[in-house]
Every structure is written in C-alpha cells, then in structure tokens.
C-alpha positions in Angstrom: -14.7 65.3 -1.0 -11.9 63.2 0.7 -14.6 61.7 3.1 -16.7 60.8 0.1 -13.8 59.1 -1.6 -12.9 57.3 1.6 -16.4 56.0 2.0 -16.5 54.8 -1.6 -13.2 53.1 -1.1 -14.5 51.4 2.0 -17.6 50.2 0.2 -15.5 48.9 -2.7 -13.2 47.0 -0.3 -16.2 45.5 1.5 -17.8 44.4 -1.8 -14.5 43.0 -2.9 -14.2 41.0 0.4 -17.7 39.6 0.0 -17.0 38.6 -3.6 -13.7 36.9 -2.5 -15.5 35.0 0.2 -18.2 33.9 -2.3 -15.5 32.8 -4.8 -13.7 30.8 -2.1 -16.9 29.1 -1.1 -17.5 28.1 -4.7 -13.9 26.7 -4.9 -14.7 24.6 -1.8 -17.4 22.9 -3.8 -15.5 22.8 -7.1 -13.5 19.8 -8.2 -10.9 19.5 -10.9 -8.8 16.5 -11.9 -6.0 16.5 -14.5 -6.0 13.4 -16.7 -2.6 12.4 -18.0 -1.8 15.8 -19.4 -4.4 15.2 -22.1 -7.4 17.0 -20.5 -9.0 17.8 -17.2 -12.4 17.1 -15.8 -14.0 19.8 -13.7 -17.3 20.4 -12.1 -19.2 21.2 -8.9 -19.3 18.6 -6.1 -22.9 17.9 -5.2 -24.2 19.8 -2.2 -23.5 18.0 1.1 -20.5 16.1 -0.4 -16.8 16.6 -0.4 -13.9 15.2 -2.2 -12.3 12.8 0.4 -9.4 11.5 -1.6 -7.8 11.8 -5.1 -5.4 9.2 -6.4 -3.9 10.8 -9.4 -0.6 8.9 -9.7 -0.7 6.9 -13.0 -3.8 4.9 -14.0 -6.5 4.5 -13.0 -7.2 7.9 -11.5 -9.7 7.7 -8.6 -11.7 10.4 -6.9 -13.7 9.5 -3.8 -16.7 11.6 -2.6 -18.4 11.3 0.7 -20.8 13.0 3.0 -20.9 13.6 6.7 -24.4 12.0 6.6 -23.7 8.3 6.6 -27.2 7.6 5.2 -26.3 9.4 1.9 -24.8 7.3 -0.8 -21.0 7.5 -1.5 -19.5 7.6 -5.0 -16.2 7.3 -6.7 -15.1 8.6 -10.1 -12.6 6.2 -11.8 -10.8 7.2 -15.0 -8.6 4.7 -17.0 -7.1 4.7 -20.5 -8.4 2.0 -22.8 -5.9 1.4 -25.6 -8.5 -0.4 -27.8 -10.6 2.8 -27.8 -7.7 5.3 -28.2 -9.2 6.7 -31.4 -12.8 7.0 -30.1 -13.9 10.5 -29.2 -17.0 9.7 -27.1 -19.3 6.9 -26.2 -21.8 8.5 -28.6 -19.5 7.4 -31.5 -19.6 3.7 -30.5 -21.8 0.9 -31.8 -23.4 -1.8 -29.6 -20.6 -4.3 -30.0 -17.9 -1.9 -28.9 -20.0 -0.8 -25.9 -20.2 -4.5 -24.8 -16.4 -4.7 -25.2 -16.0 -1.6 -23.1 -18.2 -3.0 -20.3 -16.5 -6.5 -20.4 -18.0 -9.3 -18.5 -18.5 -8.8 -14.7 -20.8 -11.2 -12.8 -21.5 -8.5 -10.3 -23.0 -6.2 -13.0 -26.3 -6.8 -14.7 -25.5 -7.0 -18.5 -28.6 -4.9 -19.3 -28.0 -1.2 -19.2 -29.8 2.0 -20.1 -28.3 5.0 -21.9 -28.8 8.5 -20.6 -27.5 11.8 -21.9 -25.7 14.5 -19.9 -26.4 18.2 -20.3 -23.4 18.3 -22.7 -25.1 15.6 -24.9 -22.7 12.9 -23.8 -24.1 9.4 -23.6 -23.7 7.5 -20.4 -24.4 3.8 -19.9 -26.2 3.2 -16.5 -25.6 -0.3 -15.0 -27.0 -1.8 -11.9 -25.9 -4.6 -9.6 -26.7 -8.2 -10.6 -26.6 -9.3 -7.0 -29.7 -8.2 -5.0 -27.6 -8.4 -1.8 -25.1 -5.8 -3.0 -26.8 -2.6 -4.4 -24.8 -0.2 -6.6 -25.1 1.7 -9.8 -22.3 2.4 -12.3 -22.3 5.1 -14.9 -19.8 4.6 -17.8 -18.9 6.9 -20.6 -15.8 7.4 -22.9 -13.8 10.5 -23.7 -10.8 10.4 -26.1 -10.0 6.8 -25.2 -10.5 7.2 -21.5 -13.2 5.2 -19.7 -14.9 7.4 -17.1 -16.9 5.5 -14.6 -18.9 6.7 -11.6 -19.8 4.1 -9.0 -22.6 4.9 -6.6 -23.2 2.9 -3.4 -25.7 3.2 -0.6 -24.5 5.1 2.5 -22.5 3.3 5.2 -25.4 3.3 7.6 -28.1 2.8 5.0 -29.8 -0.6 4.7 -32.1 0.8 1.9 -31.4 0.2 -1.8 -30.5 3.2 -4.0 -33.4 5.4 -4.9 -34.3 7.0 -8.2 -33.5 10.4 -6.6 -30.0 9.1 -5.8 -29.5 7.9 -9.3 -30.7 11.3 -10.6 -28.1 13.0 -8.2 -25.3 11.0 -9.8 -26.5 11.8 -13.3 -26.8 15.5 -12.4 -23.1 15.3 -11.1 -22.1 13.7 -14.4 -24.2 16.2 -16.4 -22.3 19.1 -14.8 -18.8 17.7 -15.4 -16.9 19.4 -18.2 -14.2 17.6 -20.1 -11.7 20.3 -21.2 -8.7 19.6 -23.5 -5.5 21.4 -22.4 -5.2 24.7 -24.2 -8.9 25.1 -24.6 -9.5 27.1 -21.4 
C-alpha cells in the first residue's frame, strides 16, 4: 500500500512539473502592459517573436516586438491618451469626422484607410504608407480615450514590401489582445 501511494505521489509530482513547465512556456509568450492604472492590455506574442522593450513611464507607452529572423517584420504597440476622446469608449462609437481627427494629417500616411474588426468586435483602422519607398502599415483603434496603434515594418534585412500574410499576422495579434479594466479580472 505504501509503495502504491509513493508511486501515485511520484506520478502526481511529475504531472505537476510538466504542467508548471507548460505554464512557464505560455508565460514566455504572454505579454501584459498596464496602462495608467486604468486598464491593462494582455495577449499572446506571435510565434517567433519576443517583446524586446517596454517603455511604460508616462505617455506614450511603447512596446517593441522583434524576431531573431531579420526577414520577419517588426512591430511596435504605441498607446497614448487623447483628451479630446476621453469620453469615447471604442472606435466603434466614432463617426467618420472624429476618425479623421483621430488620425490627424501625416504626409507619410495614405489618408485612405480600411476598417477591420478584431475577434472581440473592436473596429481597427488599417493605414498604409503614402511613400512607396518606405513601406509600413499602421493599425489604429481607441479604447476609453486611449489611442492604441500598432505599426508594422518590413524586417531589417527584407527588401520586400509587406505581404497580405504579414498584415494578417498583425491583425491576428490585435484580435487576440484583451483590454481589461482594473477590477474586472
């Protein structure tokens, strides 16, 4: 009987170790950023990427993602508070004129944009570079007055423009992000 209990205990300990390793592995690919004590954004970092730097002192908050593969695109998440939109819950709640104000005028950005929805039904404006020599895509949304932008650039060693698959990767990353108010865990 004692041997059987000892064997069961060993099996349980081994299963616990495997579960702990799996959980740690998930945490390695899991990113979470606190935004001004108002909410936090969390989600899985895309496969093959890692968080390289988080600047979370004041505004804007910036999170830089990279890959060991210099051909893969790099991206950065930038979060900043917009006083004029403090009462706006989400981009979904904004009209066309407010969206244009949110985007502002930037000669580097094509003024035409498309709107996509994340898995959480959050609308995201997708913008592309206006300069054919400098390829990038920007994804912009709004949450409780905070502008959340994701900028996607070709990899350091890539001379190719961004592909539809790379744009889809960025949208997948945004779709997986969860905006969680404090106290709602």
